[in-house]
MARBA-3410 file (N, C-alpha, C, O; in Angstrom, 1 decimal):
170
300.3,113.7,221.9,299.8,113.1,220.7,298.6,112.2,221.0,297.7,112.0,220.1 ~ 298.5,111.7,222.1,297.4,110.8,222.4,296.1,111.6,222.5,295.0,111.0,222.3 ~ 296.2,112.8,222.8,295.0,113.6,222.9,294.3,113.8,221.5,293.1,114.0,221.5 ~ 294.9,113.6,220.4,294.3,113.8,219.1,293.5,112.5,218.7,292.7,112.6,217.7 ~ 293.7,111.5,219.4,293.0,110.3,219.0,291.6,110.3,219.7,291.5,110.5,220.9
290.6,110.1,218.9,289.2,110.0,219.4,288.6,108.7,219.0,289.0,108.0,218.1 ~ 287.5,108.4,219.7,286.7,107.2,219.4,286.0,107.4,218.0,285.8,108.5,217.6 ~ 285.8,106.2,217.4,285.1,106.3,216.2,283.6,106.6,216.4,283.1,106.4,217.5 ~ 282.9,107.2,215.4,281.5,107.6,215.6,280.7,106.3,215.7,280.9,105.3,215.1 ~ 279.6,106.5,216.4,278.7,105.4,216.6,278.0,105.1,215.3,277.8,106.1,214.5
277.6,103.9,215.0,276.9,103.7,213.7,275.5,104.4,213.7,274.8,104.5,214.7 ~ 275.1,104.8,212.5,273.8,105.4,212.4,272.7,104.4,212.6,272.8,103.2,212.1 ~ 271.6,104.8,213.2,270.5,103.9,213.4,269.7,103.9,212.1,269.4,104.9,211.5 ~ 269.2,102.7,211.7,268.4,102.5,210.6,266.9,102.6,211.1,266.5,102.0,212.0 ~ 266.1,103.5,210.4,264.7,103.7,210.8,264.0,102.4,210.3,264.0,102.0,209.2
263.2,101.9,211.2,262.4,100.7,210.9,261.2,101.1,210.0,260.8,102.3,210.1 ~ 260.6,100.2,209.3,259.4,100.5,208.5,258.3,101.0,209.3,257.4,101.7,208.9 ~ 258.1,100.5,210.6,257.1,100.9,211.4,257.2,102.4,211.8,256.2,103.1,211.9 ~ 258.4,102.8,212.0,258.7,104.2,212.3,258.3,105.1,211.1,257.8,106.2,211.3 ~ 258.7,104.7,209.9,258.4,105.4,208.7,256.9,105.5,208.6,256.4,106.6,208.2
256.2,104.4,208.8,254.7,104.4,208.7,254.1,105.3,209.7,253.1,106.1,209.3 ~ 254.6,105.4,210.9,254.0,106.2,211.9,254.2,107.7,211.6,253.3,108.5,211.7 ~ 255.4,108.0,211.1,255.7,109.4,210.7,254.8,109.8,209.5,254.3,110.9,209.5 ~ 254.6,108.9,208.6,253.8,109.2,207.4,252.3,109.4,207.9,251.6,110.3,207.4 ~ 251.8,108.6,208.8,250.5,108.7,209.3,250.3,110.1,210.0,249.3,110.7,209.9
251.3,110.5,210.8,251.2,111.7,211.5,251.2,112.9,210.5,250.4,113.8,210.7 ~ 252.0,112.8,209.5,252.0,113.9,208.5,250.7,113.9,207.8,250.2,115.0,207.5 ~ 250.2,112.8,207.4,248.9,112.8,206.7,247.7,113.3,207.6,246.9,114.0,207.1 ~ 247.8,113.0,208.8,246.8,113.5,209.8,246.8,115.0,209.9,245.8,115.7,209.9 ~ 248.0,115.5,210.0,248.2,117.0,210.1,247.7,117.7,208.8,247.0,118.7,208.9
248.0,117.1,207.6,247.6,117.7,206.3,246.1,117.6,206.2,245.4,118.6,205.8 ~ 245.5,116.5,206.6,244.0,116.3,206.5,243.3,117.3,207.5,242.3,117.9,207.1 ~ 243.9,117.5,208.6,243.3,118.5,209.6,243.4,119.9,209.1,242.4,120.6,209.2 ~ 244.5,120.3,208.5,244.6,121.6,207.9,243.6,121.8,206.8,243.0,122.8,206.7 ~ 243.5,120.8,205.9,242.5,120.9,204.8,241.1,121.0,205.3,240.4,121.8,204.8
240.8,120.3,206.3,239.4,120.3,206.9,239.2,121.7,207.5,238.1,122.2,207.4 ~ 240.1,122.3,208.2,240.0,123.6,208.8,239.8,124.6,207.7,238.9,125.5,207.8 ~ 240.6,124.6,206.6,240.5,125.5,205.5,239.1,125.4,204.9,238.5,126.4,204.6 ~ 238.6,124.2,204.6,237.3,124.0,204.0,236.2,124.5,204.9,235.3,125.2,204.4 ~ 236.3,124.3,206.2,235.3,124.8,207.1,235.2,126.3,207.1,234.2,126.9,207.1
236.4,126.9,207.2,236.5,128.4,207.2,235.9,129.0,205.9,235.2,130.0,205.9 ~ 236.2,128.3,204.8,235.7,128.8,203.5,234.2,128.7,203.4,233.5,129.6,202.9 ~ 233.7,127.6,203.9,232.2,127.4,203.9,231.5,128.4,204.8,230.5,128.9,204.4 ~ 232.1,128.7,205.9,231.5,129.7,206.8,231.6,131.1,206.2,230.6,131.8,206.3 ~ 232.7,131.4,205.6,232.7,132.7,204.9,231.8,132.8,203.7,231.2,133.8,203.5
231.6,131.7,203.0,230.6,131.7,201.9,229.2,131.8,202.5,228.4,132.6,201.9 ~ 228.9,131.2,203.6,227.6,131.4,204.2,227.4,132.8,204.6,226.3,133.4,204.5 ~ 228.4,133.4,205.1,228.3,134.8,205.5,228.0,135.7,204.4,227.3,136.7,204.5 ~ 228.6,135.4,203.2,228.3,136.2,202.0,226.9,136.1,201.6,226.2,137.0,201.2 ~ 226.3,134.9,201.7,225.0,134.6,201.3,224.0,135.3,202.2,223.0,135.9,201.8
224.3,135.4,203.5,223.5,136.0,204.5,223.5,137.5,204.4,222.7,138.2,205.0 ~ 224.4,138.1,203.6,224.5,139.5,203.4,223.3,140.0,202.6,223.0,141.2,202.7 ~ 222.7,139.2,201.9,221.5,139.6,201.1,220.3,139.7,202.1,220.1,138.8,202.9 ~ 219.6,140.8,201.9,218.5,141.0,202.8,217.3,140.1,202.5,217.2,139.6,201.3 ~ 216.4,140.0,203.4,215.2,139.1,203.2,214.3,139.7,202.0,213.8,138.9,201.3
214.2,141.0,201.9,213.4,141.5,200.9,214.0,141.3,199.5,213.3,141.2,198.5 ~ 215.4,141.4,199.4,216.0,141.2,198.1,215.8,139.7,197.7,215.5,139.5,196.5 ~ 215.9,138.8,198.6,215.6,137.4,198.2,214.2,137.2,197.8,213.9,136.6,196.8 ~ 213.3,137.8,198.5,211.8,137.7,198.2,211.6,138.3,196.8,210.8,137.7,196.0 ~ 212.1,139.5,196.5,211.9,140.2,195.2,212.4,139.3,194.1,211.7,139.1,193.1
213.6,138.7,194.3,214.2,137.8,193.3,213.3,136.6,193.0,213.0,136.2,191.9 ~ 212.8,136.0,194.1,211.9,134.9,194.0,210.6,135.2,193.3,210.1,134.4,192.5 ~ 210.0,136.4,193.7,208.8,136.8,193.0,209.0,137.0,191.5,208.1,136.7,190.7 ~ 210.1,137.6,191.1,210.4,137.8,189.7,210.5,136.5,189.0,210.0,136.3,187.9 ~ 211.2,135.5,189.6,211.4,134.2,189.0,210.0,133.5,188.9,209.7,132.9,187.8
209.2,133.7,189.9,207.8,133.1,189.8,207.0,133.7,188.7,206.3,133.0,187.9 ~ 207.1,135.0,188.5,206.4,135.7,187.5,206.9,135.2,186.1,206.1,135.1,185.2 ~ 208.2,135.0,186.0,208.7,134.5,184.7,208.3,133.1,184.3,208.3,132.7,183.1 ~ 207.9,132.3,185.3,207.4,130.9,185.0,206.1,130.9,184.3,205.8,129.9,183.6 ~ 205.3,131.9,184.4,204.0,132.0,183.8,203.1,130.8,184.1,202.5,130.3,183.2
203.1,130.4,185.3,202.3,129.2,185.7,200.8,129.4,185.6,200.1,128.5,185.1 ~ 200.2,130.6,185.9,198.7,130.7,185.7,198.3,130.6,184.2,197.3,130.1,183.9 ~ 199.2,131.1,183.3,198.8,131.0,181.9,198.8,129.6,181.4,198.1,129.3,180.5 ~ 199.6,128.7,182.1,199.5,127.3,181.7,198.6,126.5,182.6,198.6,125.2,182.5 ~ 197.8,127.1,183.3,196.8,126.5,184.1,197.3,125.8,185.4,196.6,125.0,186.0
198.5,126.1,185.8,199.1,125.5,187.0,198.9,126.5,188.2,199.8,127.0,188.8 ~ 197.6,126.7,188.5,197.3,127.6,189.6,197.7,127.1,191.0,198.2,127.9,191.8 ~ 197.6,125.8,191.2,198.0,125.3,192.5,199.5,125.5,192.7,199.9,125.9,193.8 ~ 200.3,125.2,191.7,201.7,125.4,191.8,202.1,126.8,192.0,202.9,127.2,192.8 ~ 201.4,127.7,191.3,201.6,129.1,191.4,201.3,129.6,192.8,202.2,130.3,193.4
200.2,129.3,193.4,199.8,129.8,194.7,200.7,129.1,195.8,200.9,129.7,196.8 ~ 201.1,127.9,195.5,202.0,127.2,196.5,203.3,128.0,196.6,203.8,128.2,197.7 ~ 203.9,128.3,195.4,205.1,129.0,195.4,205.0,130.4,195.9,205.9,130.9,196.7 ~ 203.9,131.0,195.6,203.7,132.4,196.1,203.6,132.4,197.6,204.2,133.3,198.3 ~ 202.9,131.5,198.2,202.7,131.4,199.6,204.1,131.0,200.3,204.4,131.6,201.3
204.8,130.1,199.6,206.1,129.8,200.2,207.1,131.0,200.2,207.9,131.1,201.1 ~ 207.1,131.8,199.1,207.9,133.0,199.1,207.6,133.9,200.3,208.5,134.4,201.0 ~ 206.4,134.1,200.5,206.0,135.0,201.6,206.3,134.4,203.0,206.8,135.1,203.9 ~ 206.1,133.1,203.1,206.4,132.4,204.4,207.9,132.4,204.6,208.3,132.6,205.8 ~ 208.7,132.2,203.6,210.2,132.2,203.8,210.7,133.7,204.1,211.6,133.9,204.8
210.0,134.6,203.5,210.3,136.0,203.8,210.0,136.3,205.2,210.8,136.9,205.9 ~ 208.9,135.8,205.7,208.5,136.0,207.1,209.6,135.4,208.0,210.0,135.9,209.1 ~ 210.1,134.2,207.6,211.1,133.5,208.4,212.4,134.3,208.4,213.0,134.5,209.5 ~ 212.8,134.8,207.3,214.1,135.5,207.1,214.0,136.9,207.8,215.0,137.4,208.4 ~ 212.9,137.6,207.6,212.8,138.9,208.1,212.4,139.0,209.5,213.0,139.9,210.3
211.5,138.2,210.0,211.0,138.4,211.4,211.4,137.2,212.3,211.0,137.1,213.4 ~ 212.1,136.2,211.7,212.6,135.1,212.4,211.4,134.2,212.9,211.4,133.7,214.0 ~ 210.3,134.1,212.1,209.2,133.3,212.4,209.2,132.0,211.6,209.7,132.0,210.5 ~ 208.9,131.0,212.2,208.9,129.6,211.6,207.7,129.4,210.7,207.0,128.4,210.8 ~ 207.3,130.4,209.9,206.1,130.3,209.1,206.1,129.2,208.1,205.0,128.6,207.9
207.2,128.8,207.5,207.1,127.7,206.5,206.8,126.3,207.2,206.3,125.4,206.5 ~ 207.0,126.2,208.4,206.8,124.9,209.1,205.4,124.9,209.8,205.1,123.8,210.4 ~ 204.6,125.9,209.7,203.3,126.0,210.3,202.2,125.9,209.3,202.4,126.3,208.1 ~ 201.0,125.4,209.7,199.8,125.6,208.9,199.4,127.0,208.9,199.9,127.8,209.8 ~ 198.5,127.4,208.0,198.0,128.8,208.0,197.4,129.1,209.4,197.6,130.2,209.9
196.5,128.2,209.9,195.9,128.5,211.1,196.8,128.6,212.3,196.7,129.5,213.1 ~ 197.8,127.8,212.3,198.8,127.8,213.4,199.6,129.2,213.3,199.8,129.8,214.3 ~ 200.0,129.5,212.1,200.7,130.8,211.9,199.9,132.0,212.3,200.4,132.9,213.0 ~ 198.6,132.0,211.9,197.8,133.2,212.2,197.6,133.3,213.8,197.5,134.4,214.3 ~ 197.4,132.1,214.4,197.3,132.2,215.9,198.6,132.7,216.5,198.6,133.5,217.5
199.7,132.2,216.0,201.0,132.7,216.5,201.3,134.1,216.2,201.8,134.9,217.0 ~ 200.8,134.6,215.0,201.1,136.0,214.6,200.4,137.0,215.4,200.8,138.2,215.4 ~ 199.3,136.6,216.1,198.6,137.5,216.9,199.4,138.1,218.0,199.3,139.2,218.4 ~ 200.4,137.3,218.5,201.3,137.7,219.6,202.6,138.3,219.1,203.4,138.7,220.0 ~ 202.8,138.5,217.8,204.0,139.0,217.3,203.9,140.5,217.2,203.2,141.0,216.4
204.7,141.2,218.1,204.5,142.7,218.1,205.2,143.3,216.9,204.9,144.5,216.6 ~ 206.1,142.6,216.2,206.8,143.3,215.1,206.0,143.3,213.9,206.3,144.0,212.9 ~ 204.8,142.6,213.9,203.9,142.7,212.7,202.7,143.6,213.1,202.1,143.4,214.1 ~ 202.5,144.6,212.3,201.4,145.5,212.5,200.1,144.8,212.3,200.0,143.8,211.6 ~ 199.0,145.3,212.9,197.7,144.7,212.7,197.3,144.6,211.3,196.7,143.6,210.8
197.5,145.7,210.6,197.2,145.7,209.1,197.9,144.6,208.3,197.4,144.0,207.4 ~ 199.2,144.4,208.7,200.0,143.4,208.0,199.5,142.0,208.4,199.5,141.1,207.5 ~ 199.0,141.8,209.6,198.5,140.5,210.0,197.2,140.2,209.2,197.0,139.1,208.8 ~ 196.4,141.2,209.1,195.1,141.0,208.3,195.4,140.8,206.8,194.8,139.9,206.2 ~ 196.4,141.5,206.3,196.8,141.3,204.9,197.3,139.8,204.7,196.9,139.2,203.8
198.1,139.4,205.7,198.6,138.0,205.6,197.5,137.0,205.7,197.4,136.0,205.0 ~ 196.5,137.2,206.6,195.4,136.3,206.8,194.6,136.2,205.5,194.3,135.0,205.1 ~ 194.3,137.3,204.9,193.5,137.2,203.6,194.3,136.5,202.5,193.8,135.7,201.7 ~ 195.6,136.9,202.4,196.5,136.3,201.4,196.6,134.8,201.6,196.4,134.1,200.6 ~ 197.0,134.4,202.8,197.2,132.9,203.0,195.9,132.1,202.9,195.9,131.0,202.4
194.8,132.7,203.2,193.5,132.0,203.1,193.2,131.8,201.6,192.7,130.7,201.2 ~ 193.5,132.8,200.8,193.2,132.7,199.3,194.2,131.6,198.8,193.7,130.8,198.0 ~ 195.4,131.6,199.2,196.4,130.6,198.7,195.9,129.2,199.1,196.0,128.3,198.3 ~ 195.4,129.1,200.3,195.0,127.8,200.8,193.7,127.3,200.0,193.6,126.1,199.7 ~ 192.8,128.2,199.7,191.7,127.9,198.9,192.1,127.3,197.5,191.5,126.3,197.1
193.0,127.9,196.9,193.5,127.4,195.6,194.2,126.1,195.8,194.0,125.2,195.0 ~ 195.1,126.0,196.8,195.9,124.8,197.0,195.1,123.6,197.4,195.3,122.5,196.9 ~ 194.1,123.8,198.3,193.4,122.6,198.9,192.0,122.5,198.5,191.5,121.4,198.6 ~ 191.3,123.5,198.2,189.9,123.5,197.9,189.6,123.5,196.4,188.5,123.6,195.9 ~ 190.7,123.5,195.6,190.6,123.6,194.1,189.8,124.8,193.6,189.1,124.7,192.6
190.0,125.9,194.3,189.3,127.2,193.9,190.1,127.7,192.7,191.3,127.7,192.7 ~ 189.4,128.1,191.7,190.0,128.7,190.5,189.7,130.2,190.4,188.6,130.6,189.9 ~ 190.6,131.0,191.0,190.3,132.4,191.0,190.4,133.0,189.6,191.1,132.5,188.7 ~ 189.7,134.1,189.4,189.8,134.9,188.1,191.2,135.5,188.0,191.9,135.6,189.0 ~ 191.5,135.9,186.8,192.8,136.5,186.6,193.1,137.7,187.4,194.2,138.0,187.9
192.0,138.5,187.7,192.2,139.7,188.5,192.6,139.3,190.0,193.4,140.0,190.6 ~ 192.1,138.2,190.5,192.4,137.8,191.8,193.8,137.2,191.9,194.5,137.3,192.9 ~ 194.2,136.5,190.8,195.6,136.0,190.7,196.6,137.1,190.7,197.6,137.1,191.4 ~ 196.3,138.2,189.9,197.2,139.3,189.9,197.2,140.0,191.3,198.3,140.5,191.7 ~ 196.0,140.1,191.9,195.9,140.8,193.2,196.7,140.0,194.2,197.4,140.6,195.1
196.7,138.7,194.2,197.5,137.9,195.2,199.0,138.2,195.0,199.7,138.3,196.0 ~ 199.5,138.3,193.8,200.9,138.6,193.6,201.2,140.0,194.1,202.2,140.2,194.8 ~ 200.3,141.0,193.8,200.5,142.3,194.3,200.5,142.5,195.8,201.2,143.3,196.4 ~ 199.6,141.6,196.4,199.6,141.6,197.9,200.9,141.1,198.5,201.4,141.7,199.4 ~ 201.4,140.1,197.9,202.7,139.5,198.4,203.8,140.6,198.2,204.6,140.8,199.1
203.8,141.2,197.1,204.8,142.3,196.8,204.6,143.5,197.8,205.6,144.0,198.3 ~ 203.4,143.8,198.0,203.1,145.0,198.9,203.5,144.6,200.3,204.1,145.5,201.0 ~ 203.3,143.4,200.7,203.7,143.0,202.1,205.2,143.1,202.3,205.7,143.6,203.3 ~ 205.9,142.7,201.3,207.4,142.8,201.3,207.8,144.2,201.3,208.7,144.6,202.1 ~ 207.2,145.0,200.4,207.5,146.4,200.4,207.3,147.2,201.7,208.2,148.0,202.1
206.2,146.9,202.3,205.8,147.6,203.6,206.6,147.1,204.8,206.7,147.8,205.8 ~ 207.1,145.9,204.8,207.8,145.4,206.0,209.3,145.2,205.8,209.9,144.8,206.8 ~ 209.8,145.6,204.7,211.3,145.4,204.6,212.0,146.4,205.5,211.5,147.5,205.8 ~ 213.2,146.0,205.8,214.1,146.9,206.6,214.8,147.9,205.6,215.4,147.5,204.7 ~ 214.6,149.2,205.9,215.3,150.2,205.1,216.4,150.8,205.9,216.2,151.4,206.9
217.6,150.6,205.4,218.8,151.2,206.0,219.1,152.5,205.3,219.4,152.5,204.1 ~ 219.1,153.6,206.1,219.4,154.9,205.4,220.8,154.9,205.0,221.8,154.5,205.7 ~ 221.0,155.4,203.7,222.4,155.4,203.2,223.1,156.7,203.7,222.6,157.8,203.8 ~ 224.4,156.4,204.1,225.2,157.5,204.6,225.8,158.3,203.4,226.1,157.8,202.4 ~ 225.9,159.6,203.6,226.5,160.5,202.6,227.9,160.7,202.8,228.5,161.4,202.0
END
């Protein structure tokens, strides 16, 4: 009969407020870390989606937007040629990985001489185009309507001729 008798259970320990606070901080840290990881992964996946658009698609969209603004009709030639040149410079950066937006025209043309991915005809086209844009932007040159239209067509032609064409599989 003596074998059936056992000691009483030890009293339960009461958790101190400091221990509760530490556990809460650890849980909050884990939750914050998980949220930060999820946000970072979403942002990276969103960037990946944006990068799926090709350089020429972006340039075409920007050219259409510029055309819709009708800046030459309202006498804003400097703004028009600035945006037109920026579109081409950003296209060059996206398509050929050239830092064209960060260079002056002269710097870019000197640099472009050594770029084998640009054909000689395209370099000459860019030289004439960027020189015209600079004249309007910095020398207050007011080109006739035919030259304004020609500048837009040159920008579009450059994108057309240098875009990457991926053959579609059947």
